[in-house]
C-alpha positions in Angstrom: -137.0 -91.7 -227.7 -137.7 -92.3 -229.5 -137.3 -94.0 -233.9 -134.8 -94.1 -231.3 -131.9 -95.6 -233.2 -129.4 -92.8 -233.5 -131.7 -89.8 -233.0 -134.5 -89.5 -230.6 -137.2 -91.4 -230.6 -136.4 -91.3 -227.0 -137.8 -95.2 -229.3 -141.1 -94.4 -227.3 -142.6 -92.2 -224.6 -143.7 -88.7 -225.9 -147.3 -87.7 -225.3 -149.6 -84.9 -226.1 -152.0 -85.2 -223.3 -155.6 -84.3 -224.0 -158.8 -85.1 -222.1 -157.6 -87.2 -219.3 -160.3 -89.3 -217.9 -162.0 -87.7 -214.8 -160.8 -88.8 -211.4 -157.4 -89.9 -212.7 -154.3 -88.1 -211.5 -156.1 -85.2 -209.7 -154.7 -84.2 -206.4 -156.9 -85.2 -203.5 -157.0 -84.2 -199.9 -153.7 -84.8 -198.2 -152.6 -87.4 -200.7 -149.9 -85.1 -202.2 -147.9 -84.9 -198.9 -148.0 -88.2 -197.1 -144.5 -89.3 -198.6 -145.4 -92.6 -199.9 -143.1 -94.7 -202.3 -144.6 -95.1 -205.8 -144.0 -98.2 -207.8 -144.1 -97.8 -211.5 -144.1 -100.8 -213.9 -143.2 -100.6 -217.6 -142.3 -103.1 -220.3 -139.5 -100.9 -221.7 -135.9 -101.2 -220.4 -133.5 -98.5 -219.2 -130.7 -99.0 -221.6 -128.2 -96.5 -220.2 -127.7 -94.5 -217.1 -125.3 -92.5 -218.7 -126.6 -89.4 -220.6 -123.9 -89.5 -223.2 -125.3 -92.9 -224.4 -129.0 -93.4 -223.7 -131.3 -92.4 -226.4 -134.3 -94.5 -225.6 -137.6 -93.7 -223.6 -136.6 -95.7 -220.6 -133.3 -93.9 -220.3 -134.8 -90.6 -220.7 -137.2 -91.2 -218.0 -134.3 -91.8 -215.8 -132.4 -88.7 -217.0 -135.3 -86.3 -216.8 -135.5 -87.2 -212.9 -132.0 -87.7 -211.9 -130.2 -85.0 -213.9 -130.9 -81.3 -214.5 -130.8 -79.5 -217.8 -130.2 -75.8 -218.2 -133.8 -75.6 -219.4 -136.9 -77.8 -218.8 -140.4 -78.2 -219.9 -143.1 -77.0 -217.2 -146.0 -79.2 -216.6 -148.5 -78.8 -219.3 -146.1 -76.5 -221.4 -144.1 -76.8 -224.5 -141.9 -73.7 -224.3 -138.6 -74.3 -222.4 -138.2 -72.6 -219.1 -135.2 -72.1 -216.9 -134.3 -75.0 -214.7 -130.6 -75.2 -213.6 -130.3 -71.9 -215.4 -131.6 -68.7 -213.9 -132.0 -67.2 -217.4 -131.2 -68.2 -221.0 -131.6 -66.4 -224.3 -130.2 -65.9 -227.7 -127.8 -62.9 -227.5 -127.3 -62.3 -231.3 -129.8 -61.5 -234.0 -128.9 -64.6 -236.2 -129.9 -67.2 -233.4 -126.4 -68.6 -233.4 -125.1 -67.4 -229.8 -127.1 -68.6 -226.8 -126.2 -67.6 -223.4 -127.3 -69.1 -220.1 -126.7 -67.9 -216.5 -126.9 -70.6 -213.7 -128.9 -70.4 -210.5 -127.2 -69.8 -207.2 -126.4 -72.9 -204.9 -126.6 -75.7 -207.4 -125.2 -79.1 -206.1 -125.0 -82.6 -207.4 -126.6 -85.4 -205.3 -123.2 -86.2 -203.8 -122.8 -82.7 -202.4 -120.3 -81.3 -205.1 -121.1 -77.8 -206.5 -122.5 -77.6 -210.0 -120.8 -74.7 -212.1 -120.5 -73.7 -215.7 -117.5 -76.1 -215.9 -119.9 -79.0 -215.5 -122.1 -77.8 -218.3 -119.4 -77.4 -220.6 -117.9 -80.8 -219.6 -121.2 -82.4 -220.2 -121.7 -81.2 -223.7 -118.0 -81.6 -224.8 -118.0 -85.0 -223.5 -121.2 -86.2 -225.2 -120.0 -84.8 -228.5 -116.5 -86.2 -228.1 -117.7 -89.7 -227.3 -120.4 -89.5 -230.0 -121.9 -92.7 -229.1 -124.1 -94.3 -231.7 -126.8 -94.9 -229.2 -126.4 -91.4 -227.7 -128.0 -87.9 -228.4 -124.9 -86.2 -229.9 -126.7 -86.5 -233.2 -129.1 -83.8 -231.9 -126.3 -81.2 -231.8 -124.8 -80.9 -235.3 -125.0 -77.1 -235.0 -123.2 -76.9 -231.7 -119.6 -75.6 -232.5 -118.3 -74.5 -229.1 -119.2 -74.1 -225.4 -117.6 -71.2 -223.6 -117.5 -70.4 -219.8 -116.6 -66.7 -219.2 -117.2 -67.4 -215.5 -118.5 -70.2 -213.2 -122.1 -69.0 -213.6 -122.1 -68.3 -217.4 -122.4 -70.6 -220.3 -122.2 -69.6 -223.9 -123.1 -71.8 -226.7 -121.8 -70.8 -230.1 -123.7 -72.5 -233.1 -122.2 -72.9 -236.6 -125.6 -72.1 -238.1 -128.9 -70.7 -237.0 -130.8 -73.2 -234.8 -134.1 -71.7 -233.3 -134.9 -75.1 -231.8 -131.7 -75.2 -229.7 -133.4 -74.3 -226.5 -135.8 -77.1 -226.9 -132.9 -79.6 -227.5 -131.1 -78.5 -224.3 -134.4 -78.8 -222.4 -134.7 -82.4 -223.3 -132.8 -85.3 -221.9 -130.0 -84.7 -224.2 -129.1 -81.5 -222.0 -128.6 -83.6 -219.0 -125.7 -82.1 -216.8 -123.2 -84.5 -215.3 -120.5 -84.0 -212.6 -117.1 -83.6 -214.1 -115.5 -85.2 -211.1 -117.6 -88.5 -211.6 -117.4 -89.1 -215.2 -114.7 -89.9 -217.8 -114.3 -87.2 -220.5 -113.4 -90.0 -222.9 -115.6 -93.0 -222.2 -119.0 -94.1 -220.9 -119.9 -94.8 -217.4 -120.7 -98.5 -217.1 -121.2 -99.1 -213.5 -125.0 -98.5 -213.4 -124.6 -95.5 -211.3 -125.5 -91.9 -211.8 -124.6 -88.7 -210.3 -126.8 -85.7 -211.0 -128.6 -82.6 -209.6 -132.1 -83.5 -210.5 -134.9 -83.8 -207.9 -134.1 -87.6 -207.4 -131.1 -89.5 -207.0 -130.4 -93.2 -208.2 -129.9 -95.5 -205.3 -129.6 -98.7 -207.2 -130.1 -100.2 -210.6 -130.3 -103.9 -212.0 -132.1 -105.9 -214.4 -135.3 -106.0 -212.5 -135.7 -102.5 -211.1 -134.3 -99.0 -210.6 -134.7 -97.3 -207.0 -134.8 -93.6 -206.6 -135.0 -91.5 -203.5 -135.4 -87.7 -203.2 -132.2 -85.6 -203.7 -131.7 -83.6 -200.5 -129.2 -81.4 -202.5 -131.6 -80.4 -205.2 -132.3 -76.8 -206.0 -135.0 -76.1 -208.5 -138.8 -75.6 -209.0 -139.8 -79.4 -208.6 -141.4 -80.3 -205.3 -141.4 -84.0 -204.8 -144.8 -85.4 -203.5 -143.4 -88.8 -202.5 -140.4 -90.3 -200.8 -139.1 -92.1 -203.7 -140.0 -94.2 -206.8 -139.3 -97.7 -207.9 -139.2 -98.5 -211.5 -140.0 -102.1 -212.1 -138.9 -103.6 -215.4 -141.0 -106.3 -217.2 -138.8 -106.6 -220.2 -141.4 -106.7 -222.9 -143.6 -109.1 -220.7 -147.0 -107.4 -221.2 -149.0 -110.1 -219.4 -146.6 -109.9 -216.4 -147.2 -106.2 -216.2 -151.0 -106.6 -216.4 -150.8 -109.4 -213.6 -148.6 -107.2 -211.4 -151.1 -104.3 -211.6 -154.1 -106.6 -211.0 -152.3 -107.9 -207.9 -151.6 -104.5 -206.6 -147.8 -105.1 -207.0 -147.5 -101.9 -209.0 -149.2 -98.5 -208.5 -148.8 -97.6 -212.2 -148.5 -99.3 -215.4 -146.8 -96.7 -217.5 -146.0 -98.4 -220.8 -146.3 -101.8 -222.5 -149.8 -102.9 -222.0 -151.7 -104.1 -225.2 -154.9 -102.8 -226.3 -156.6 -105.9 -225.5 -155.1 -105.9 -222.1 -156.3 -102.4 -221.3 -159.7 -103.3 -222.4 -159.8 -106.4 -220.2 -158.7 -104.3 -217.3 -161.5 -101.7 -217.8 -164.0 -104.5 -218.3 -162.8 -106.4 -215.1 -162.7 -103.4 -212.9 -166.0 -101.7 -214.2 -167.8 -100.3 -211.4 -165.3 -101.4 -208.7 -163.1 -98.1 -208.8 -160.1 -100.0 -208.0 -158.0 -99.3 -211.3 -158.4 -96.5 -213.5 -157.3 -95.9 -217.0 -155.7 -92.5 -218.0 -155.9 -91.6 -221.6 -154.0 -89.1 -223.7 -153.3 -88.6 -227.3 -149.7 -89.1 -228.3 -146.9 -87.8 -230.6 -145.6 -91.3 -231.1 -145.8 -92.4 -234.6 -145.0 -95.4 -236.6 -143.8 -95.6 -240.3 -142.8 -98.2 -242.8 -139.5 -97.2 -244.2 -138.3 -98.0 -247.7 -134.6 -98.5 -248.6 -134.3 -96.4 -251.8 -131.4 -98.6 -253.1 -133.3 -101.7 -252.8 -134.1 -103.4 -256.2 -137.8 -103.8 -255.3 -138.6 -101.1 -252.6 -136.5 -98.6 -254.5 -139.0 -98.5 -257.2 -141.5 -95.7 -256.9 -144.3 -97.6 -258.5 -143.9 -100.4 -255.8 -144.2 -97.6 -253.0 -147.1 -95.9 -254.6 -149.0 -99.2 -255.0 -148.3 -99.9 -251.3 -149.6 -96.3 -250.3 -152.8 -97.0 -252.4 -153.4 -100.4 -250.8 -152.7 -100.1 -247.1 -155.9 -99.8 -245.0 -154.9 -97.7 -241.9 -158.5 -97.7 -240.5 -158.6 -101.6 -240.6 -155.3 -101.8 -238.8 -156.4 -99.4 -236.1 -159.6 -101.5 -235.6 -158.2 -105.1 -235.9 -154.7 -104.7 -234.5 -154.7 -101.8 -232.2 -158.4 -101.8 -231.1 -158.8 -98.0 -231.1 -155.6 -97.3 -229.2 -154.0 -95.6 -232.2 -155.3 -93.4 -235.1 -154.3 -93.3 -238.7 -151.5 -91.2 -239.7 -151.3 -89.4 -243.0 -148.1 -87.3 -242.8 -144.6 -87.4 -241.1 -145.6 -84.6 -238.8 -148.5 -85.9 -236.3 -151.8 -84.1 -235.7 -151.4 -81.8 -232.7 -148.0 -80.6 -233.6 -147.8 -77.2 -235.3 -147.3 -77.5 -239.1 -148.9 -80.8 -239.5 -150.8 -81.5 -242.7 -152.4 -84.5 -244.3 -150.3 -85.0 -247.4 -150.7 -88.8 -247.8 -154.3 -88.6 -247.3 -154.6 -85.9 -250.0 -152.3 -87.9 -252.5 -153.5 -91.4 -251.9 -156.7 -91.3 -250.2 -158.0 -93.2 -247.0 -159.7 -96.1 -248.7 -157.7 -98.8 -250.6 -157.8 -98.6 -254.5 -156.7 -101.7 -256.2 -157.1 -100.1 -259.6 -154.8 -97.1 -258.7 -152.1 -99.5 -257.2 -152.3 -101.6 -260.3 -151.9 -98.6 -262.4 -148.9 -97.4 -260.4 -147.2 -100.7 -260.9 -148.0 -100.9 -264.7 -146.6 -97.4 -265.1 -143.4 -98.7 -263.6 -143.4 -101.6 -266.0 -144.3 -104.3 -263.3 -147.0 -106.7 -264.6 -146.4 -109.7 -262.3 -146.9 -110.0 -258.5 -144.2 -108.0 -256.4 -142.4 -110.4 -254.1 -141.6 -108.4 -250.9 -140.5 -109.1 -247.3 -141.7 -106.7 -244.6 -139.1 -106.7 -241.8 -140.2 -106.2 -238.1 -138.9 -106.4 -234.7 -140.7 -107.6 -231.7 -141.8 -105.2 -228.8 -139.4 -102.3 -229.7 -141.9 -100.2 -231.4 -144.9 -101.3 -229.7 -146.2 -104.8 -228.5 -148.3 -105.2 -231.6 -145.7 -104.4 -234.3 -145.4 -108.1 -235.6 -149.1 -108.4 -235.7 -149.4 -105.2 -237.5 -146.9 -106.0 -240.3 -148.6 -109.4 -240.8 -152.1 -107.6 -241.3 -150.4 -105.2 -243.8 -148.9 -108.2 -245.8 -152.4 -109.7 -245.8 -153.9 -106.4 -247.3 -151.1 -106.2 -249.9 -151.7 -110.1 -250.9 -155.3 -109.6 -250.8 -155.1 -107.4 -253.9 -153.5 -110.0 -256.0 -150.7 -107.5 -256.9 -148.1 -108.6 -254.1 -146.6 -111.8 -252.5 -145.5 -110.3 -249.3 -144.3 -112.0 -246.1 -143.2 -110.9 -242.8 -140.0 -111.7 -240.9 -139.3 -110.6 -237.3 -135.6 -110.0 -235.9 -134.5 -109.2 -232.4 -133.8 -105.5 -232.2 -130.0 -105.7 -231.8 -129.7 -107.5 -235.1 -132.3 -105.6 -236.8 -130.6 -102.2 -236.3 -127.4 -103.6 -237.6 -129.2 -105.0 -240.7 -131.0 -101.8 -241.3 -127.6 -99.7 -241.1 -126.2 -102.3 -243.5 -128.9 -101.8 -246.1 -130.1 -105.4 -245.7 -133.8 -104.8 -245.7 -136.0 -103.4 -248.6 -139.0 -102.4 -246.2 -138.8 -102.2 -242.5 -140.7 -100.6 -239.6 -139.6 -97.7 -237.4 -141.3 -96.2 -234.5 -140.6 -92.6 -233.3 -141.2 -90.5 -230.2 -140.1 -86.9 -230.2 -137.4 -85.4 -228.1 -139.1 -82.0 -228.1 -142.5 -80.9 -229.3 -141.7 -79.2 -232.6 -142.2 -80.2 -236.2 -138.3 -79.9 -236.6 -138.2 -83.2 -234.5 -140.3 -85.3 -236.8 -138.4 -84.0 -239.9 -134.7 -83.0 -239.4 -133.7 -86.5 -238.0 -135.0 -88.2 -241.2 -133.1 -86.5 -243.8 -129.6 -86.0 -244.8 -126.3 -87.4 -243.8 -126.4 -89.7 -240.7 -130.2 -89.7 -240.5 -132.0 -92.3 -238.4 -133.8 -94.0 -241.2 -130.7 -95.1 -243.0 -132.8 -95.5 -246.2 -130.5 -93.8 -248.7 -133.1 -91.1 -249.6 -131.7 -88.0 -251.1 -134.3 -85.2 -250.3 -132.6 -82.4 -252.1 -134.6 -79.3 -251.4 -135.6 -80.5 -248.0 -132.1 -80.4 -246.5 -130.7 -77.9 -248.8 -133.4 -75.1 -248.3 -136.5 -75.9 -246.4 -135.1 -77.3 -243.1 -132.5 -74.4 -242.8 -135.3 -71.8 -243.3 -137.2 -73.4 -240.5 -134.2 -73.7 -238.1 -133.4 -69.9 -238.6 -137.2 -69.0 -237.7 -137.5 -68.0 -233.9 -141.3 -67.6 -234.7 -142.2 -71.4 -234.9 -145.5 -70.5 -236.0 -144.1 -68.9 -239.1 -142.5 -72.1 -240.4 -145.9 -73.7 -241.5 -145.3 -73.1 -245.2 -141.9 -74.8 -245.2 -143.0 -77.7 -243.3 -146.0 -78.2 -245.6 -143.7 -78.3 -248.4 -141.5 -80.9 -246.9 -144.5 -83.1 -246.0 -145.8 -82.7 -249.7 -142.4 -83.8 -251.1 -142.3 -86.8 -248.8 -145.8 -87.9 -250.0 -144.5 -87.5 -253.7 -141.3 -89.4 -253.1 -142.5 -91.9 -250.4 -139.2 -92.7 -248.7 -141.5 -93.7 -245.9 -145.1 -94.3 -245.4 -146.7 -93.2 -242.2 -149.0 -95.8 -240.6 -150.2 -94.5 -237.3 -150.2 -92.0 -234.3 -150.5 -93.6 -230.9 -152.7 -92.7 -227.9 -150.9 -92.7 -224.7 -152.4 -95.0 -221.7 -151.3 -95.3 -218.1 -153.3 -97.5 -215.7 -153.2 -96.5 -212.1 -154.4 -97.9 -208.8 -157.1 -96.0 -207.0 -155.5 -93.4 -204.6 -152.5 -92.5 -206.9 -152.3 -88.9 -208.0 -150.6 -86.5 -210.2 -150.4 -88.6 -213.2 -151.9 -85.8 -215.4 -148.8 -83.8 -214.8 -146.7 -86.8 -216.4 -148.5 -86.9 -219.7 -148.1 -83.9 -221.8 -146.2 -82.7 -224.9 -142.9 -82.3 -223.2 -142.4 -86.1 -223.1 -141.2 -85.7 -219.3 -142.5 -88.3 -216.9 -142.4 -86.2 -213.7 -141.6 -88.5 -210.7 -142.0 -85.5 -208.3 -145.7 -85.0 -209.2 -146.8 -88.5 -208.2 -148.3 -89.2 -204.8 -150.4 -91.9 -203.1 -152.9 -91.8 -200.4 -152.3 -93.9 -197.3 
């Protein structure tokens, strides 16, 4: 999910697919029905098989295929549609009571019936466990779940939340079997029992093996006999070699820009491997600890905003696989503006940076450490921050260096306020501007940067949450973005593009790369 620390982020797989390359992922002949097994390689890990804990891209990939939610996102769509539910709707005018009626005949993969009791159990359990690495943080408005009968579920919210349907349509809404899960603790045996189109047969450090769930009742129609997820644990070279050797059918995440370019060059004209490209809602920010004696000074943050050359980073580090980002809401998501571009421009200005420091009373070089973590927010993150440090130092105004820390320690140090400037990546849980704003502000936010946003949390976000017409929230989201550009609690750097590399004869991938962030196993097929 992912900034995926305590809120989404699922930290990283959401995609807004546009313009897929011709020939990739289109259904062909009898390929969609031959029942082949698909092998998908990715450098991300699956950190949890229990939906009350996992809040990362790999885990949500598993959840979206093994578990059902009441609602789901249809392929190519961003509006939640019934899945385990037959119907769902707000049943009051204040968007505070949400009622769902379940489908008939729902069963878990072990044959147990799925009723409203399981839905209530799943949400109550998630909130009670409140795992720091889980999705409970997405549901601050959920006050009570009621079950008038075995087919009806009523969610009562403590405040208006028009995005609630999208939240329960995500991996956070996964329904678990109350007979198989402890109400008070996480499942730690690496197993999973859900009612989704696939069941988890085995899970270990190297791979996860899935087969079609014979008890599934829903709209998905699996086009294969099963899927194997092969984990490369951040080893981009290993993933690239496995693809070239034909050991994996799809390289979904983790290939570097250089590796993708090399694959395209090596295969040019051969037709053996194809690259599927889509734009992405994955973003990356530099985050400032507002209590830090250096980064907490507005003049320092302004100077950095004036000096960082995003275009150079996209060219030199990302080789065109990402685009400059000038706001906290990415392009392609309703409500996006270009607040940082409008305020600080796209071209570096040493004169403006120097003036910002002098206004703060700073005349000497600013000593600064940029904190990074390898692999977690993209394979080039360390390289990116080193390039940013060089840009700052080239101005003569900064003496910046970079330190990289393994993710587990990195997250602890961020939460403890030990870093002044650090990197965070974010992939949305659902395709709404709310998911790029609400998690970042207020108590318990995912940035842990001590920013007091005032009007954002007190007025602007509550207004957007109460508006069921999401197109009518542009004014409020615009004001949020403008305030962030003025205060600079974070500095948007890039918006990613999404790539998947597939062997010839693999189909259905275009249905796995869209704004919903759902990688749909059931759409994948392979010709014999």
